[in-house]
C-alpha positions as CSV (number, residue, x, y, z in Angstrom):
1,M,-113.5,148.8,-14.2
2,T,-110.2,150.3,-15.4
3,D,-108.9,153.5,-13.9
4,T,-106.3,154.0,-16.6
5,F,-107.1,154.2,-20.3
6,T,-104.7,154.6,-23.2
7,E,-105.7,155.8,-26.7
8,V,-103.4,155.9,-29.8
9,T,-104.3,158.2,-32.7
10,T,-102.6,158.9,-36.0
11,Q,-102.7,162.1,-38.0
12,S,-101.6,162.4,-41.6
13,W,-99.1,165.0,-42.8
14,F,-101.8,166.8,-44.9
15,S,-104.1,166.8,-41.9
16,R,-101.4,168.3,-39.7
17,I,-100.7,171.0,-42.4
18,R,-104.4,171.9,-42.4
19,G,-104.4,172.1,-38.7
20,A,-101.3,174.3,-38.6
21,L,-102.8,176.7,-41.2
22,A,-106.0,176.9,-39.2
23,G,-103.9,177.7,-36.2
24,L,-102.6,180.8,-37.9
25,L,-105.8,182.7,-37.1
26,F,-105.5,182.0,-33.4
27,G,-101.8,182.9,-33.7
28,V,-102.7,186.3,-35.1
29,I,-105.3,186.9,-32.5
30,F,-103.0,185.9,-29.6
31,F,-100.1,187.9,-31.0
32,L,-101.9,191.1,-31.8
33,G,-104.1,190.8,-28.6
34,A,-101.0,190.7,-26.4
35,F,-100.1,194.3,-27.3
36,P,-103.2,196.1,-26.0
37,A,-103.3,193.7,-23.0
38,L,-99.8,194.6,-22.0
39,T,-100.5,198.3,-22.5
40,W,-103.7,198.1,-20.4
41,N,-101.7,196.3,-17.6
42,E,-99.1,199.0,-17.5
43,K,-101.7,201.7,-17.5
44,R,-103.5,199.9,-14.7
45,S,-100.2,199.6,-12.7
46,I,-99.3,203.2,-13.3
47,D,-102.7,204.5,-12.3
48,R,-102.7,202.4,-9.1
49,T,-99.2,203.6,-8.2
50,R,-100.3,207.2,-8.7
51,A,-103.4,206.7,-6.7
52,L,-101.6,205.1,-3.8
53,Q,-99.0,208.0,-3.8
54,E,-101.7,210.6,-3.8
55,V,-103.7,209.1,-1.0
56,A,-100.6,208.4,1.1
57,A,-99.8,212.1,1.1
58,L,-103.3,213.0,2.3
59,T,-103.9,210.3,4.9
60,T,-104.4,211.3,8.5
61,S,-104.3,208.9,11.5
62,I,-107.3,209.1,13.9
63,D,-108.6,207.4,17.0
64,P,-111.6,205.3,15.9
65,S,-113.2,205.2,19.4
66,R,-114.9,208.5,18.5
67,L,-116.0,210.2,15.3
68,E,-113.5,212.7,14.1
69,A,-115.6,215.5,12.6
70,S,-112.6,217.4,11.2
71,A,-111.7,214.3,9.1
72,E,-115.0,214.3,7.2
73,G,-114.4,213.6,3.5
74,K,-110.7,213.0,4.1
75,A,-108.5,209.9,3.9
76,V,-108.1,208.4,7.4
77,H,-106.1,205.7,8.9
78,F,-106.9,203.8,12.1
79,S,-106.6,200.4,13.8
80,G,-109.0,198.7,16.2
81,M,-111.1,195.7,17.0
82,A,-113.6,194.7,14.3
83,T,-116.7,193.5,16.0
84,T,-120.4,192.9,15.2
85,P,-123.6,193.3,17.2
86,D,-125.4,190.9,14.9
87,G,-123.2,187.9,14.3
88,V,-124.0,185.4,11.5
89,K,-126.2,182.4,11.0
90,D,-126.5,179.2,9.0
91,D,-130.0,178.0,9.7
92,T,-129.6,174.9,7.6
93,F,-127.1,173.6,10.2
94,G,-128.4,175.5,13.2
95,I,-125.3,177.7,13.6
96,S,-125.5,181.2,15.1
97,E,-122.3,182.8,16.2
98,P,-121.2,186.4,17.1
99,V,-118.5,186.4,14.4
100,L,-117.7,188.5,11.4
101,K,-117.9,185.8,8.7
102,L,-119.0,182.2,8.4
103,K,-118.1,179.9,5.5
104,R,-119.8,176.6,4.8
105,I,-117.5,174.3,2.8
106,V,-119.2,171.4,1.0
107,E,-117.1,168.7,-0.6
108,M,-118.1,165.7,-2.7
109,F,-116.2,162.5,-3.4
110,Q,-115.9,162.4,-7.1
111,W,-114.0,161.0,-10.1
112,E,-111.3,163.2,-11.5
113,E,-109.8,162.7,-15.0
114,E,-106.2,163.5,-15.7
115,K,-104.9,163.5,-19.3
116,S,-101.3,163.3,-20.6
117,S,-100.2,163.0,-24.2
118,K,-97.0,162.1,-26.0
119,T,-96.7,162.8,-29.8
120,Q,-94.1,161.1,-32.0
121,E,-93.5,162.4,-35.6
122,K,-93.1,159.7,-38.2
123,M,-91.2,159.6,-41.5
124,G,-93.3,161.3,-44.1
125,G,-94.8,163.9,-41.8
126,S,-97.5,161.9,-40.1
127,S,-97.7,161.8,-36.3
128,Q,-98.8,159.3,-33.7
129,T,-100.2,160.5,-30.4
130,T,-100.5,158.3,-27.3
131,T,-102.9,159.7,-24.8
132,T,-103.3,158.3,-21.3
133,Y,-106.4,159.0,-19.2
134,R,-106.1,158.4,-15.5
135,Y,-109.1,158.4,-13.1
136,S,-108.8,159.0,-9.4
137,K,-111.3,159.6,-6.6
138,V,-110.9,163.0,-4.9
139,W,-112.7,165.3,-2.6
140,K,-113.7,168.5,-4.4
141,D,-115.7,171.6,-3.3
142,E,-117.3,171.9,-6.8
143,V,-119.0,169.5,-9.1
144,I,-116.7,167.8,-11.6
145,S,-118.6,167.3,-14.8
146,S,-118.1,163.7,-15.9
147,G,-120.0,164.1,-19.2
148,D,-116.8,165.1,-21.0
149,F,-114.7,162.2,-19.6
150,K,-113.2,159.9,-22.2
151,Q,-114.7,156.9,-20.3
152,A,-117.7,158.7,-18.9
153,E,-119.9,155.6,-18.7
154,D,-117.6,154.0,-16.1
155,H,-116.9,157.2,-14.1
156,Q,-120.1,158.9,-13.4
157,N,-120.3,161.9,-11.0
158,P,-123.5,163.2,-9.4
159,S,-124.7,166.4,-11.0
160,E,-125.0,168.4,-7.8
161,M,-123.9,168.4,-4.2
162,L,-126.2,167.8,-1.2
163,Y,-125.8,171.4,0.0
164,P,-124.4,174.5,-1.7
165,N,-121.2,176.2,-0.5
166,R,-122.1,179.4,1.4
167,L,-120.4,182.5,2.7
168,V,-122.2,184.7,5.2
169,M,-120.9,188.1,6.4
170,A,-122.2,190.1,9.3
171,E,-124.5,192.8,8.2
172,Q,-122.9,195.3,10.5
173,V,-119.2,195.3,11.4
174,T,-117.8,198.2,13.4
175,V,-114.4,199.4,14.5
176,G,-115.0,201.7,17.4
177,A,-117.4,204.4,16.3
178,Y,-117.1,203.5,12.6
179,S,-119.2,201.1,10.6
180,L,-117.3,199.3,7.9
181,P,-118.9,199.1,4.5
182,A,-119.1,195.8,2.6
183,L,-116.2,196.7,0.3
184,L,-113.9,196.6,3.4
185,V,-115.6,193.8,5.2
186,T,-114.9,191.5,2.2
187,K,-111.2,192.2,2.8
188,I,-111.2,190.9,6.4
189,G,-109.5,187.5,6.7
190,D,-107.9,185.4,9.4
191,W,-110.1,182.4,8.8
192,Q,-110.1,179.7,11.5
193,E,-111.5,176.2,11.7
194,Y,-115.0,176.0,13.4
195,P,-115.9,172.7,15.1
196,V,-119.0,171.0,13.7
197,P,-122.2,171.5,15.9
198,P,-123.0,168.7,18.3
199,T,-125.5,166.2,16.8
200,E,-128.2,167.2,19.2
201,K,-128.1,170.9,18.1
202,L,-128.5,170.0,14.4
203,P,-131.9,170.5,12.8
204,E,-133.9,167.3,12.5
205,S,-133.6,167.2,8.7
206,V,-129.8,167.2,9.0
207,R,-129.5,165.1,12.1
208,Q,-131.0,162.1,10.3
209,K,-128.4,162.1,7.6
210,A,-125.2,163.5,9.2
211,K,-122.4,161.7,11.0
212,P,-119.8,163.7,12.9
213,Y,-116.4,162.8,11.7
214,G,-113.5,164.9,13.0
215,R,-114.0,168.4,11.7
216,Y,-116.7,167.3,9.2
217,L,-120.3,166.4,9.1
218,Y,-120.3,163.3,6.9
219,F,-123.2,162.4,4.6
220,G,-122.9,158.9,3.2
221,G,-122.0,155.4,4.3
222,N,-118.7,154.7,6.0
223,P,-116.5,157.8,6.4
224,D,-113.4,155.6,6.4
225,A,-114.4,154.1,3.1
226,P,-116.1,156.9,1.1
227,V,-117.9,156.1,-2.2
228,I,-118.6,158.4,-5.2
229,G,-121.4,160.8,-4.3
230,D,-120.6,161.0,-0.5
231,N,-120.6,164.6,0.9
232,R,-118.8,166.2,3.8
233,V,-119.4,169.6,5.3
234,S,-116.9,171.7,7.3
235,F,-117.0,175.3,8.6
236,E,-114.7,178.2,9.0
237,I,-115.2,181.5,10.8
238,V,-113.6,184.9,11.2
239,R,-113.7,186.0,14.8
240,P,-113.6,189.6,16.0
241,H,-110.0,190.8,15.8
242,D,-107.8,193.9,15.2
243,V,-107.8,195.4,11.7
244,T,-106.2,198.4,10.1
245,V,-108.1,200.6,7.7
246,I,-107.3,203.4,5.2
247,A,-110.4,204.9,3.5
248,G,-112.4,208.0,3.2
249,Q,-114.5,209.1,6.1
250,K,-118.2,209.6,5.3
251,G,-120.2,210.3,8.5
252,N,-119.9,207.3,10.7
253,T,-118.9,205.0,7.9
254,L,-116.2,204.8,5.2
255,E,-115.8,204.8,1.5
256,A,-113.1,204.5,-1.2
257,V,-111.0,207.6,-1.6
258,V,-111.4,208.9,-5.2
259,T,-108.2,210.4,-6.5
260,S,-107.8,213.2,-9.0
261,S,-107.3,210.7,-11.8
262,G,-110.4,208.8,-10.9
263,G,-108.7,205.9,-9.1
264,E,-110.1,204.5,-5.9
265,V,-108.3,203.5,-2.7
266,A,-109.8,201.6,0.2
267,L,-107.4,199.4,2.2
268,L,-107.9,196.9,5.0
269,E,-105.4,194.5,6.5
270,D,-105.7,192.2,9.5
271,G,-103.7,193.3,12.5
272,V,-102.3,196.7,13.6
273,H,-100.2,198.5,11.0
274,S,-98.8,202.0,10.4
275,P,-99.9,203.9,7.3
276,E,-96.4,203.3,5.8
277,V,-96.8,199.6,6.2
278,M,-100.3,199.7,4.7
279,F,-99.2,201.5,1.6
280,E,-96.2,199.3,1.3
281,I,-98.4,196.2,1.3
282,A,-100.7,197.8,-1.3
283,R,-97.7,198.6,-3.5
284,N,-96.3,195.1,-3.2
285,E,-99.7,193.7,-4.2
286,N,-99.9,196.0,-7.2
287,Q,-96.4,194.9,-8.3
288,L,-97.2,191.2,-7.9
289,A,-100.4,191.6,-10.0
290,T,-98.4,193.6,-12.6
291,W,-95.7,190.9,-13.0
292,L,-98.2,188.1,-13.1
293,L,-100.2,189.8,-15.8
294,R,-97.0,190.6,-17.7
295,L,-96.0,187.0,-17.6
296,L,-99.5,185.9,-18.8
297,F,-99.5,188.3,-21.7
298,F,-95.9,187.5,-22.7
299,V,-96.8,183.8,-22.8
300,L,-99.9,184.7,-24.9
301,M,-97.7,186.5,-27.4
302,A,-95.1,183.7,-27.5
303,V,-97.9,181.1,-28.1
304,G,-99.2,183.3,-30.9
305,L,-95.8,183.5,-32.5
306,A,-95.3,179.8,-32.1
307,L,-98.6,179.2,-33.9
308,L,-97.6,181.5,-36.7
309,F,-94.3,179.6,-37.1
310,N,-95.9,176.1,-36.7
311,P,-96.5,175.5,-40.4
312,L,-92.8,175.7,-41.0
313,K,-92.2,173.0,-38.4
314,V,-94.9,170.8,-39.8
315,L,-93.6,171.1,-43.4
316,A,-90.1,170.1,-42.1
317,D,-91.6,167.1,-40.2
318,V,-91.4,165.1,-43.4
319,V,-88.0,164.2,-42.0
320,P,-88.6,164.1,-38.2
321,F,-85.1,165.1,-37.3
322,V,-85.2,168.2,-39.5
323,G,-88.7,169.0,-38.1
324,S,-87.3,168.8,-34.5
325,L,-84.5,171.2,-35.4
326,V,-86.9,173.7,-37.1
327,G,-89.3,173.4,-34.2
328,A,-86.6,174.1,-31.6
329,G,-85.3,177.1,-33.7
330,T,-88.7,178.7,-34.2
331,G,-89.6,178.1,-30.6
332,I,-86.5,180.0,-29.4
333,V,-87.1,182.8,-31.9
334,A,-90.8,183.0,-30.8
335,V,-89.7,183.4,-27.1
336,L,-87.0,185.9,-27.9
337,L,-89.3,188.0,-30.1
338,A,-92.1,187.9,-27.6
339,A,-89.7,189.0,-24.9
340,A,-88.4,191.8,-27.0
341,L,-91.8,193.0,-28.1
342,S,-93.3,192.7,-24.6
343,S,-90.3,194.6,-23.2
344,A,-90.8,197.4,-25.9
345,T,-94.5,197.7,-25.1
346,I,-93.8,197.9,-21.4
347,A,-91.0,200.4,-21.9
348,L,-93.1,202.7,-24.0
349,A,-95.9,202.6,-21.5
350,W,-93.6,203.5,-18.6
351,L,-91.6,206.1,-20.6
352,A,-94.2,208.7,-20.1
353,F,-94.4,208.1,-16.3
354,R,-91.0,207.0,-15.2
355,P,-88.3,207.6,-17.8
356,M,-85.6,206.1,-15.5
357,I,-87.4,202.8,-15.8
358,G,-88.6,203.1,-19.4
359,I,-85.2,203.9,-20.9
360,P,-83.4,200.8,-19.5
361,L,-86.3,198.7,-20.7
362,L,-85.9,200.1,-24.2
363,V,-82.2,199.3,-24.1
364,L,-83.1,195.7,-23.1
365,T,-85.5,195.5,-26.0
366,V,-82.8,196.4,-28.5
367,V,-80.5,193.8,-27.0
368,L,-83.3,191.1,-27.2
369,F,-84.0,192.1,-30.9
370,V,-80.2,191.7,-31.7
371,V,-80.1,188.3,-30.0
372,A,-83.2,187.1,-31.8
373,G,-81.8,188.4,-35.1
374,K,-78.5,186.6,-34.6
375,R,-80.3,183.4,-33.6
376,F,-82.5,183.6,-36.8
377,Q,-79.4,184.2,-39.0
378,H,-77.6,181.3,-37.3
379,G,-80.6,179.1,-38.0
380,K,-80.6,180.1,-41.7
381,S,-76.9,179.4,-42.0
382,A,-77.2,176.0,-40.4
383,K,-80.0,175.0,-42.8
384,A,-78.0,176.3,-45.8
385,Q,-75.0,174.2,-44.7
386,A,-77.2,171.1,-44.2
387,A,-78.7,171.6,-47.7
388,T,-75.2,171.9,-49.3
389,P,-73.8,168.5,-50.4
390,D,-70.3,167.5,-49.4
391,A,-67.6,168.1,-52.0
């Protein structure tokens, strides 16, 4: 059985042109779709910023050891030990612990396919693609479908794991006199490794199949020489520890604070923090999410433009060297245009909320358009000179 497989395919120039023209539809969708996506992201970021500012101005710090009647319906901040009177259970493995959360992590030894391709343009516009498929054995906590593998018959994975992955949260988690709702309990972290139960404490149905192996319960033959289909199970827990909360007080529990614009704020961080630190963490998380989404939608726009320009590159690929030059030029133009248009969209969205940010972004947009225009004119001049025969 070979764990590396190479396939060579050839595509004619006319077939590549048809493919490039078909890609125009996706190019239009990606390009046009990036504008509302960018606008939505900026609105989401602005709304979140406003919500955090509004709640920060209203938040009052209280002592969670007793209910603060005067804080009813208001935004409150407190720190304290998160505990539970119930604990959690995993009856399948006979686990019962006075902790906040219990996670069962099930992994299976499976085949994984990795694919890499290299395409070479040929004289006349055709292309030759060499694709290499590599198969390795890995532990994964989800089933890898082997039905789509290039060599599926030699790399079969089981269709399901021996046990499902599972997350259990304590039904009641309290900090002093306050009961935390699920929306806050889900935010509690500080996961720690939990040792596997002793063999004698395992239920009979598990004990017959399980082998303790370090931090795992092993289900299979030899743990030192796993085979495809073997399973291993490990556990993680969240023990009672200090947390800091900012939320709206509602009786002896809490809820998200609803702002005047309809935004919702409910914060929880592990450890003891001041209100200022809590809101700083929330602002940083919002900024990170905003920039990641900006990058995603910018790439979406750039890919859309590249697809729109791709027919030009394929047409020029009759002479591979010329096609490479055209492809490099259109690629640069696509990135510059996407950067300029993304910047313009972001600037217009922020202009209404923070002009001091929106105006510089608009200036940057103009600069990017100028650079893209000069690059495009330079490309046209270079092609014109190449087409002019020497005197």
